[in-house]
C-alpha positions in Angstrom: -84.1 -149.4 -209.4 -83.2 -146.3 -211.3 -82.0 -147.8 -214.6 -84.9 -150.2 -214.4 -87.1 -147.5 -214.2 -85.8 -145.8 -217.0 -85.0 -149.8 -219.0 -81.6 -149.0 -219.4 -79.5 -151.9 -218.6 -77.1 -152.3 -215.6 -73.2 -152.5 -217.4 -74.8 -148.4 -218.2 -73.5 -148.0 -214.4 -70.3 -147.9 -215.9 -70.4 -145.0 -217.6 -70.3 -143.1 -214.3 -66.7 -144.1 -214.2 -65.8 -141.9 -216.9 -64.8 -138.8 -215.2 -66.8 -136.6 -217.7 -69.4 -138.7 -219.3 -70.9 -139.1 -215.6 -72.2 -136.0 -215.9 -73.4 -136.2 -219.4 -75.1 -139.8 -218.8 -76.4 -138.5 -215.2 -78.6 -135.6 -217.1 -79.6 -138.1 -220.1 -80.6 -140.2 -217.5 -82.6 -137.6 -215.7 -84.4 -136.6 -219.2 -85.5 -140.0 -219.6 -86.4 -140.4 -216.0 -88.9 -137.7 -217.0 -90.2 -138.8 -220.0 -90.9 -142.1 -218.6 -93.3 -139.7 -216.0 -94.8 -138.0 -218.9 -93.0 -134.5 -218.5 -90.5 -133.0 -221.3 -87.2 -134.1 -221.2 -86.3 -129.9 -220.1 -88.0 -131.7 -216.9 -84.9 -133.7 -216.6 -82.9 -131.0 -216.6 -84.2 -129.1 -213.2 -84.1 -132.8 -211.7 -80.8 -132.8 -212.7 -80.0 -129.2 -210.9 -82.1 -129.0 -208.6 -83.0 -132.6 -208.0 -84.6 -132.4 -204.4 -87.5 -130.0 -205.8 -88.3 -131.4 -208.8 -88.3 -135.0 -208.1 -90.6 -133.8 -204.8 -93.0 -131.9 -207.8 -92.8 -136.0 -210.0 -94.0 -137.5 -206.7 -96.6 -135.2 -205.9 -98.0 -135.6 -209.4 -97.8 -138.8 -209.7 
C-alpha cells in the first residue's frame, strides 16, 4: 500500500533486501510520501527519523 501511495512499482520492494540501499531507499520513499501530501522533502526526512511524530502530523493536517 505504501508503494502505491508514492506511485512506485511493487518490484521496488526488492531494494529493501540490499543492506545499505534499504536505508537510502526508505529515506527517498519517505520524502516522496511527504511530497505526495503537499509537504517539503525535508519533512520526509522527519518521517524517516521520527516517524511516529511526523506521520501523526501528516494525518492531522490531511
